N, C-alpha and C positions, 0 to 999 in steps of 0.2 A: 407255816413254814418259819416265819420270823421267830416264833417262840422256841423252836428247836435249835435254830442257828445260834441265838443269843444265849441259850443254856450252855452250849458247848464252847463257845468262843466269847471272850470279853469284848464287847462292842456295844455302841450306842444304838438307840433305835433308828436314828437318822442314818448310820452307816448300814444297818441291816436292811432298811427299806431301799437304799441306793443300790446295794448289791442285787436285791430281788428286781428292782426296776431295770436294772442293766440285763439281767437274765431274761426277763420277760421281753424286753427289747429284742435281744438276740434271737429269741425263740419265736418271734411273732405275737407275744402276748399270751401264749399258751401256758396253761399250768402244766407243769412236767413234774413227775415223781422221779427222783434219782434214788435208785436202789443202793443201800448200804451194805454191800457184801464184804465180808472179811476175806482176806487172802488166806489160802490153804497154808498150813505150816509146812516147813520144809522137812526133808528127812532128818535133818540134824536136830531140828526142834522136836520132832515126834521122838527121836531117841532120847533126847534130854528129858522129855516129859515121861517116858517109859522108864527111864533110870530112876528119876525122882519118885515116881509112883511105887516102884519096887523097894526102894531104900528108905523112903519116908514113912513116919508114923502117922502123917496126916490122913485123914479120911478121904475116900475117893471124891466126895462132893466138895470138900475144901480144895483139893488139888484142881479139879475141873474148873471151879470159880477162880482159882488164882491164874490159871492159863487161859480163861475165857473160852473154853470148851465144854461139850456136854459130857455127862458121865458115860454115855454110850461111846462116845469118841474116845474117852480115856480108856475104856475097856478094849476098844478095837485096837488102839495103839499097843496096849500091852499084849494082847493076843498075837498080833502081827510082829511085835518085836521079839517075842519068845520064839516064834517060828522061824525067824530069819537067822 
């Protein structure tokens, strides 16, 4: 856990260990996995992605990576955007 935290946030080993010790004390010393779910895009964000996909010369893979979604989600946004 410490390695993942340090990789994303600039902190020292001591700071990371202090945070982990505090979390373990609060949770009774148990190891707990915290899921990292992304929030779903809003309708406005989906519409923006759809417009960009239809107007852009970039590949589908590039657009999906740029917006942090899968190609399948990109295709679904386009399909639903065209139907609405």
